[in-house]
N, C-alpha and C positions, 0 to 999 in steps of 0.2 A: 615686331609688327611695324608696319609703315603708318605714318601719320596720314589720316584720311582728309582732314580739313586743314587748310593753311590759313594764315592770318589774313591774307588778301581775300580768301573766300568768305571769311567772316564779315569783312567790310562790305563786300558786294551784296550780301544778303540783308543788310540792315536797311530799313526804309529811312529816307530823309524827310523830315517834317518841314513843310514850306511855311507853316504858320509862325508868327513872331511872338515869343513870350514877352509879356509886359506885366510889370508889377504895379498894381493900383493901390494907392494909399488914401484912405478917407479918414478925416479927422472930425470928431464930434464931441460935444460936451456931455459928460456923464451926469447922473442924478445929483452927485455931490459937488459938482462944479468943476471938476478937473477935466482935462482934455484927454480923450482916448483915441487911439488910432486902430483902424481895421485894415489889414493888408491881405491882398489876394493876388496870386499870379494867374493871369489869363492868357490864353493863346488866341491871337486874332489873325485873320487873313490879311487885313490891310489896316494901316494906322488910322484911316478915316473912320473905322468902326469904333474907336475909343469913346466917342461922344454918346454912343448908343448903349454902352455897358452900364448896368446898374449893379452896384455892390451894396449888400445889406447884411 
């Protein structure tokens, strides 16, 4: 049997995401006094949108 789909066909069919992945790290004090960190990866259209992102 002949191969129906080539590797270049696979690459053509994938969508490219134009949004930029950014890791946001927020530090806060826990109840016992130690520092805890909360991490989240968010995709944004423009880096100017970073000031509007709220991570909780």
